[in-house]
Backbone bond lengths (Angstrom), bond angles and torsions (degrees), N, CA, C in turn:
res aa  C-N    CA-C-N  psi(-1)  N-CA   C-N-CA  omega(-1)  CA-C   N-CA-C  phi
1 L - - - 1.449 - - 1.516 108.68 -
2 P 1.304 122.06 118.71 1.461 122.76 179.56 1.556 110.15 -61.44
3 D 1.349 116.97 143.61 1.443 119.60 -179.41 1.524 112.80 -95.38
4 G 1.313 117.95 1.32 1.478 119.05 177.04 1.529 113.87 92.16
5 S 1.357 118.34 -11.48 1.446 121.34 179.23 1.504 111.95 -129.46
6 G 1.337 117.27 27.71 1.454 120.63 176.86 1.503 116.33 93.72
7 G 1.339 117.24 -4.37 1.495 121.01 175.12 1.466 111.18 -102.81
8 L 1.368 114.34 -175.57 1.491 120.62 -179.00 1.485 111.09 -138.42
9 F 1.349 115.64 144.09 1.470 120.35 165.63 1.526 106.21 -97.45
10 A 1.340 118.63 142.95 1.425 120.63 -178.73 1.515 110.33 -150.68
11 V 1.332 117.41 160.13 1.438 123.10 172.91 1.518 104.80 -117.88
12 L 1.342 114.82 128.47 1.474 122.59 -179.58 1.499 109.90 -118.07
13 S 1.321 114.96 136.03 1.461 122.13 177.13 1.541 109.95 -110.96
14 T 1.336 116.16 128.83 1.473 119.92 175.89 1.512 106.79 -121.69
15 T 1.319 114.87 149.54 1.473 120.74 -178.76 1.539 109.59 -126.13
16 N 1.330 115.12 114.19 1.478 123.68 168.69 1.551 114.30 74.15
17 Q 1.338 118.51 -12.34 1.449 116.52 178.85 1.527 111.91 -153.18
18 P 1.284 117.62 153.10 1.470 120.63 176.56 1.516 113.47 -73.05
19 V 1.274 118.11 153.56 1.487 124.01 174.99 1.506 109.05 -129.11
20 Q 1.328 116.54 155.21 1.459 122.14 175.82 1.520 107.95 -97.00
21 V 1.298 117.26 122.85 1.476 122.82 177.14 1.500 107.36 -132.46
22 G 1.337 115.61 123.19 1.468 118.00 176.72 1.457 114.99 54.94
23 G 1.361 119.85 32.59 1.434 124.25 -179.20 1.508 115.22 78.73
24 V 1.323 117.66 10.32 1.452 122.24 -178.86 1.544 109.38 -124.46
25 T 1.336 116.86 141.69 1.461 121.30 174.81 1.513 108.91 -81.11
26 V 1.338 115.45 125.53 1.472 121.03 176.26 1.542 105.79 -119.53
27 G 1.342 114.34 132.71 1.462 120.78 179.67 1.516 112.77 90.96
28 A 1.330 116.04 -176.19 1.473 121.05 -176.50 1.511 108.78 -152.46
29 S 1.318 115.78 160.78 1.461 123.17 -179.75 1.534 109.74 -67.95
30 Q 1.341 117.96 136.98 1.478 124.01 176.39 1.508 111.65 64.34
31 T 1.297 119.19 19.50 1.461 123.17 -174.82 1.532 112.00 -134.63
32 N 1.312 117.55 140.00 1.469 120.43 171.48 1.536 106.30 -95.35
33 V 1.320 115.04 127.55 1.473 122.84 -172.72 1.498 110.67 -128.79
34 L 1.318 116.38 134.95 1.431 122.46 173.46 1.519 105.37 -116.45
35 A 1.349 117.95 112.86 1.461 122.74 -174.39 1.504 112.61 -114.40
36 F 1.339 114.88 144.09 1.499 122.60 174.32 1.501 105.64 -102.34
37 V 1.343 115.93 121.67 1.464 119.93 -177.69 1.525 110.76 -126.18
38 H 1.322 115.85 158.74 1.440 122.55 171.70 1.545 106.14 -120.84
39 V 1.328 115.25 125.20 1.500 122.79 177.42 1.503 106.93 -102.55
40 T 1.317 116.44 124.17 1.484 122.37 -179.78 1.518 109.08 -75.71
41 P 1.335 118.63 167.33 1.486 121.62 177.83 1.526 111.34 -60.43
42 S 1.345 118.52 -23.58 1.499 119.74 177.73 1.533 111.93 -90.43
43 A 1.365 117.75 16.88 1.451 123.89 173.73 1.556 114.89 67.42
44 T 1.333 115.92 28.82 1.437 120.28 173.42 1.526 108.05 -111.47
45 I 1.326 116.51 156.41 1.487 121.81 179.42 1.510 107.66 -97.88
46 D 1.347 117.10 120.50 1.436 120.12 176.90 1.556 113.79 -109.80
47 R 1.354 114.40 0.40 1.495 119.40 172.70 1.480 108.08 -143.31
48 N 1.314 116.07 131.74 1.463 123.50 -179.85 1.491 107.63 -142.77
49 V 1.316 117.56 96.90 1.488 122.64 -176.87 1.536 108.37 -116.26
50 T 1.354 116.16 126.42 1.440 119.41 177.68 1.513 109.33 -75.80
51 L 1.343 116.33 121.42 1.467 122.15 176.72 1.525 107.09 -81.42
52 V 1.346 117.24 -54.98 1.477 121.69 -177.26 1.521 106.49 -139.10
53 S 1.346 114.45 138.24 1.470 121.46 175.87 1.502 107.05 -138.98
54 S 1.327 115.24 134.81 1.473 119.32 176.97 1.524 108.93 -147.85
55 P 1.347 117.23 145.12 1.449 119.63 174.51 1.536 109.83 -59.22
56 R 1.315 117.71 148.68 1.504 119.83 -173.75 1.503 109.57 -65.88
57 N 1.340 120.35 -23.54 1.477 120.30 178.16 1.519 113.66 -87.83
58 M 1.333 117.22 -0.18 1.467 123.25 176.88 1.526 109.68 -129.36
59 P 1.331 116.85 68.80 1.453 117.92 -173.33 1.504 114.11 -63.65
60 V 1.313 116.21 145.06 1.444 124.87 173.97 1.493 107.13 -120.37
61 G 1.332 117.75 128.39 1.456 120.35 -179.28 1.530 109.95 -85.02
62 V 1.325 115.66 140.10 1.458 121.90 174.27 1.519 108.14 -108.71
63 S 1.327 116.33 118.03 1.423 120.10 -174.60 1.502 114.23 -94.20
64 G 1.288 118.00 -16.37 1.472 120.78 179.57 1.501 111.36 -166.26
65 V 1.316 115.30 146.75 1.469 120.78 176.17 1.539 105.02 -141.68
66 S 1.317 116.52 141.74 1.451 117.82 177.69 1.553 106.79 -147.47
67 L 1.347 114.31 149.95 1.434 120.85 -179.76 1.523 109.02 -115.55
68 G 1.316 117.40 138.28 1.450 123.63 178.00 1.528 109.81 -95.31
69 V 1.301 117.05 144.65 1.510 120.11 178.83 1.504 112.74 -65.66
70 D 1.356 117.39 -13.56 1.432 121.74 178.91 1.517 112.98 -87.31
71 G 1.350 118.89 2.32 1.440 122.10 179.23 1.523 112.53 95.50
72 S 1.335 116.18 14.67 1.449 120.31 177.55 1.509 108.92 -98.88
73 A 1.333 116.41 169.13 1.450 122.04 176.67 1.507 108.79 -153.87
74 A 1.326 115.60 157.61 1.464 120.67 176.08 1.513 109.09 -148.79
75 A 1.326 114.56 150.07 1.462 120.82 175.80 1.548 106.44 -144.63
76 V 1.351 113.73 151.98 1.436 120.17 175.11 1.507 108.12 -116.26
77 A 1.323 116.13 126.21 1.480 123.09 -178.43 1.499 109.14 -115.45
78 S 1.376 115.59 149.40 1.432 121.27 179.54 1.511 109.06 -141.83
79 G 1.334 116.01 142.34 1.460 120.52 -179.94 1.506 110.35 -135.14
80 N 1.324 115.99 178.12 1.474 122.02 -179.88 1.524 110.27 -81.50
81 G 1.273 118.95 -9.25 1.461 121.80 -177.48 1.518 108.32 -157.71
82 P 1.364 116.36 -166.96 1.479 118.61 -178.88 1.507 111.63 -55.97
83 L 1.330 115.15 137.76 1.464 120.52 177.05 1.545 110.62 -91.60
84 T 1.319 112.87 61.54 1.489 119.21 179.57 1.494 111.63 -62.59
85 R 1.298 118.49 -29.74 1.502 121.17 178.07 1.512 109.98 -61.20
86 L 1.336 116.69 -30.84 1.491 121.44 178.40 1.496 111.01 -89.84
87 G 1.368 116.07 -9.32 1.461 119.65 176.33 1.532 114.44 95.93
88 V 1.335 116.57 17.38 1.475 118.97 177.88 1.514 110.76 -129.85
89 P 1.317 119.02 148.51 1.483 122.98 179.58 1.531 113.48 -79.99
90 E 1.330 118.09 -15.15 1.437 120.13 -177.27 1.562 109.96 -82.00
91 S 1.344 115.13 170.84 1.487 119.31 -179.83 1.507 112.72 -94.07
92 N 1.314 118.05 -0.11 1.469 124.50 176.48 1.530 109.45 -128.92
93 A 1.341 116.38 147.05 1.459 119.81 178.21 1.492 110.37 -145.92
94 L 1.338 114.59 141.35 1.475 123.25 169.02 1.510 104.62 -101.59
95 V 1.348 115.15 118.58 1.451 121.10 176.80 1.504 109.75 -104.41
96 R 1.308 117.93 123.57 1.444 122.52 -178.31 1.506 110.10 -116.32
97 V 1.353 115.71 145.65 1.481 122.28 172.45 1.536 103.46 -126.38
98 A 1.332 113.80 120.58 1.457 121.07 179.53 1.557 108.97 -77.50
99 P 1.323 116.96 163.61 1.464 119.81 178.36 1.524 113.80 -55.69
100 D 1.297 119.74 -25.70 1.449 120.79 178.43 1.528 113.21 -85.97
101 G 1.346 116.72 1.58 1.479 121.80 175.77 1.541 113.15 96.21
102 T 1.328 118.71 -3.14 1.442 121.33 179.17 1.518 111.11 -69.42
103 R 1.336 116.73 130.82 1.473 122.70 -177.34 1.542 106.71 -106.26
104 T 1.339 115.39 133.97 1.446 122.59 173.88 1.523 109.48 -133.77
105 V 1.324 114.93 149.23 1.476 121.80 -176.57 1.540 106.58 -125.34
106 H 1.349 115.31 132.66 1.459 121.35 178.90 1.527 107.65 -127.25
107 G 1.319 115.45 116.31 1.515 119.55 -179.93 1.520 108.03 -83.46
108 F 1.354 114.28 151.62 1.418 120.33 173.69 1.512 111.18 -153.55
109 A 1.328 114.89 154.18 1.464 121.49 -178.55 1.515 107.60 -96.11
110 G 1.326 114.62 163.64 1.455 118.55 175.35 1.500 109.28 141.26
111 P 1.340 116.66 163.62 1.446 119.78 178.67 1.513 110.06 -68.72
112 F 1.284 116.29 132.72 1.459 121.10 -179.93 1.500 109.72 -157.69
113 A 1.289 115.77 127.73 1.472 119.61 179.45 1.520 109.16 -142.18
114 N 1.310 114.22 44.48 1.496 120.90 -177.84 1.541 112.18 57.19
115 S 1.337 112.76 36.65 1.477 118.30 179.14 1.468 111.90 -111.13
116 G 1.353 116.45 31.07 1.443 120.29 179.42 1.508 112.43 -67.97
117 V 1.319 118.26 155.08 1.439 121.52 -178.20 1.513 108.05 -148.22
118 G 1.326 116.29 149.81 1.480 120.84 173.57 1.489 115.44 58.28
119 F 1.315 117.56 48.56 1.455 121.41 179.45 1.537 109.54 -73.66
120 S 1.319 118.95 129.79 1.412 121.37 -175.45 1.554 111.30 -142.49
121 V 1.323 117.49 136.07 1.470 122.16 177.56 1.490 110.44 -125.19
122 D 1.300 115.23 134.74 1.451 121.41 170.56 1.526 107.02 -137.72
123 T 1.325 118.18 171.02 1.439 122.95 -177.71 1.541 108.93 -54.58
124 G 1.341 116.74 117.10 1.432 121.32 178.59 1.492 117.71 74.88
125 R 1.354 119.35 -0.31 1.477 119.25 -179.72 1.521 108.48 -142.52
126 I 1.349 112.51 135.07 1.476 120.24 175.28 1.508 105.44 -127.94
127 A 1.327 118.36 135.01 1.426 121.17 177.87 1.530 109.55 -135.87
128 F 1.336 114.49 140.19 1.468 119.16 175.26 1.497 107.07 -153.59
129 A 1.327 116.53 158.99 1.479 122.53 179.73 1.515 108.64 -126.05
130 V 1.326 112.96 153.18 1.447 121.57 176.14 1.524 107.49 -125.77
131 N 1.325 114.74 125.82 1.455 120.70 177.81 1.552 110.22 -100.51
132 T 1.323 116.81 130.66 1.446 122.42 176.76 1.526 108.99 -129.47
133 N 1.295 117.65 177.83 1.483 119.45 -179.01 1.543 111.45 -64.48
134 A 1.337 117.12 -26.53 1.471 121.00 -174.32 1.538 109.62 -90.22
135 G 1.286 119.64 -11.01 1.459 121.98 -176.99 1.530 110.15 145.60
136 A 1.309 113.81 -153.86 1.462 118.11 -176.47 1.546 107.91 -127.89
137 T 1.337 112.01 161.90 1.499 119.68 172.10 1.509 106.77 -130.90
138 L 1.311 113.73 129.28 1.461 121.20 175.37 1.522 107.45 -96.52
139 Y 1.350 117.30 126.23 1.441 123.38 175.96 1.549 108.60 -111.47
140 Q 1.364 114.35 139.30 1.431 118.06 177.42 1.541 109.89 -139.36
141 W 1.333 114.35 132.03 1.468 120.52 174.62 1.499 106.63 -103.92
142 S 1.299 116.77 119.56 1.460 121.51 178.17 1.520 110.30 -159.58
143 G 1.292 116.45 140.88 1.476 119.19 179.47 1.523 113.60 59.86
144 G 1.338 116.29 32.41 1.465 119.60 177.08 1.481 115.68 78.87
145 Q 1.373 117.35 10.39 1.444 120.64 -177.19 1.532 110.35 -129.56
146 L 1.327 116.84 144.17 1.434 122.29 171.92 1.528 107.26 -101.66
147 Q 1.315 118.58 116.27 1.434 123.25 -178.82 1.560 109.99 -115.05
148 S 1.322 116.81 156.43 1.410 119.71 178.27 1.544 111.74 -132.09
149 L 1.283 116.93 152.68 1.448 121.27 177.29 1.539 106.99 -136.91
150 A 1.336 115.58 124.51 1.457 119.45 179.90 1.505 110.53 -79.95
151 L 1.300 118.52 139.43 1.460 124.25 176.63 1.521 106.49 -122.87
152 P 1.321 120.80 78.75 1.470 122.26 -174.13 1.511 110.83 -62.57
153 G 1.303 115.46 135.74 1.498 120.97 178.64 1.500 115.81 75.14
154 A 1.378 117.36 2.08 1.450 120.92 -176.12 1.536 109.81 -100.72
155 T 1.361 112.32 159.19 1.430 122.31 170.65 1.491 107.59 -128.08
156 V 1.313 120.12 116.59 1.452 123.44 178.66 1.528 108.47 -75.14
157 Q 1.328 117.18 128.30 1.489 123.13 178.09 1.498 111.98 -95.86
158 S 1.317 117.31 -37.11 1.482 121.49 179.15 1.489 110.19 -165.55
159 L 1.319 116.90 159.29 1.439 121.41 174.65 1.511 109.35 -153.31
160 H 1.371 114.16 162.92 1.443 122.20 179.35 1.509 108.65 -146.08
161 A 1.309 118.84 137.71 1.464 123.01 177.81 1.495 111.24 -114.56
162 T 1.310 116.57 138.55 1.467 121.15 167.91 1.539 105.25 -114.47
163 A 1.308 116.37 -176.08 1.484 120.13 -177.81 1.535 110.94 -63.88
164 T 1.328 117.86 -22.45 1.495 118.72 -176.06 1.500 113.67 -122.41
165 T 1.328 121.59 -13.08 1.422 122.09 -171.31 1.537 112.22 -143.80
166 T 1.301 114.59 147.45 1.475 120.43 171.99 1.556 105.91 -115.78
167 V 1.321 118.85 132.05 1.447 123.80 176.35 1.520 105.94 -119.16
168 L 1.322 116.43 132.96 1.439 118.77 176.83 1.519 108.78 -135.44
169 M 1.361 114.85 152.65 1.462 121.77 173.99 1.505 105.84 -115.82
170 A 1.344 113.31 128.80 1.477 119.48 -178.65 1.539 109.91 -134.27
171 T 1.316 113.49 152.16 1.470 119.46 169.94 1.528 106.88 -112.10
172 S 1.331 114.87 160.50 1.456 116.51 179.47 1.554 107.41 -148.27
173 T 1.318 114.52 160.62 1.469 120.65 178.47 1.525 109.06 -86.59
174 A 1.281 119.73 -12.63 1.486 122.78 179.40 1.515 109.20 -153.68
175 D 1.288 116.98 179.34 1.441 119.72 175.98 1.540 110.72 -59.85
176 L 1.278 116.37 149.01 1.472 119.90 179.82 1.506 110.61 -108.34
177 S 1.335 114.79 150.27 1.454 121.95 170.75 1.487 107.19 -123.66
178 I 1.316 116.48 112.16 1.489 120.82 -175.03 1.514 107.43 -124.44
179 A 1.317 117.96 119.45 1.444 124.31 177.67 1.538 110.83 50.97
180 G 1.362 114.31 44.20 1.441 118.97 176.93 1.481 115.84 81.57
181 R 1.317 119.34 1.54 1.476 122.09 -177.71 1.555 108.27 -113.87
182 S 1.343 114.73 129.83 1.434 119.05 179.74 1.503 111.38 -88.84
183 L 1.330 116.69 135.22 1.443 123.08 177.09 1.485 107.25 -119.38
184 T 1.342 117.10 121.19 1.475 121.41 -177.57 1.506 110.30 -96.14
185 G 1.306 117.69 155.04 1.461 121.29 177.71 1.507 111.47 101.01
186 R 1.305 115.10 -168.34 1.496 119.44 -175.13 1.496 112.90 -117.09
187 R 1.319 120.29 -11.85 1.443 122.37 178.78 1.526 110.22 -126.66
188 H 1.272 117.60 136.44 1.477 120.87 -172.17 1.510 110.57 -138.75
189 V 1.307 117.81 147.45 1.420 125.19 170.62 1.523 105.76 -125.22
């Protein structure tokens, strides 16, 4: 993602060993690492923040990653049990990197099998959806809170977040009832 001044924001994935990129070591031995980096116009890395790290024998799935134009990033990770390596007791985690490089991890419960869709990040808002056999769940991070909204019988096809709004497109096998509002038909925005 271009940074607007000739540099780039990027997410790099390494498996089992570190690599040298732009004069910086990314990753670690015997570890799977997902790193958020900033590459300057002179092709050097001046930011290297680990989003997700797990021993190679304890894989953690990453269902979505998104970069914000403000220099932020977010990823959603899921495991077969508590993600204590990321510092949370839940089996799912939203990992955020603020524009200043500060990394925070927020655990959450819910069905997750690396089936995330439509991951989107904007200043102050992160949105992503999870599709399961029973329907979908929309997750939104805004105002310091992670909130969820169940969409029974729905399948989210895509979504986009701005600083104030999340828009999603979903299909369903029947009419939907969301937050007390009935939606008829099979396709919804």
